[in-house]
C-alpha positions, 0 to 999 in steps of 0.5 A, a space after each residue: 653211880 658205879 656201874 659194874 657188869 662183871 662179877 669179877 669187878 664186884 666185891 664179895 656178896 654180903 648175903 644170898 640171893 634168897 634174901 634179895 626180895 622177901 617182902 610179900 608185897 614186893 614178891 607180888 610186884 616182881 611176879 606181876 612185872 611191876 618190880 624189876 630192881 631192888 636196892 639193898 645195903 649189901 650185895 646179894 646176887 651175882 650177875 647171871 644168878 637166878 632168883 626163884 619166887 613162887 616157882 618163877 625164875 628171874 635172872 639178875 642182869 645188872 648189879 651196881 652201887 648207887 647213892 640214894 641221892 642219885 635216885 629218880 622217879 624212874 628208879 622208884 618205878 623199877 622198884 614198883 612205886 609211882 614216884 621217888 617219894 612213895 619209894 622213900 616213904 615205904 623204905 623209911 616205914 620198914 626201917 623206923 628211925 632210919 633217916 634218908 641219907 642222900 650220900 648213902 650207897 646201896 647196891 642195885 640188883 636189876 632182874 628180868 623174868 627168865 
């Protein structure tokens, strides 16, 4: 895992924060406090940036890269799932034909309610 807490140490964003959490079920999990992180194949937010979901604000506190194979049940729980297997099943169902590649790096965005 590559932990970076300063925006100047991060590569440029590949998308906007508005696209960070878009799945309705995930939005509900964030609102309820059940989802406090999301993983994307690109970097969607800067540290300190504010995400607005249903008129509520969430501040991005950490952004770092992580290999899928480094994920644990605890990481899956940050994503709003009970276990890593549940998380994998959900991700793979959203991306038909995509394999779970343990060496694949993703960007983790951790956030809290403002």
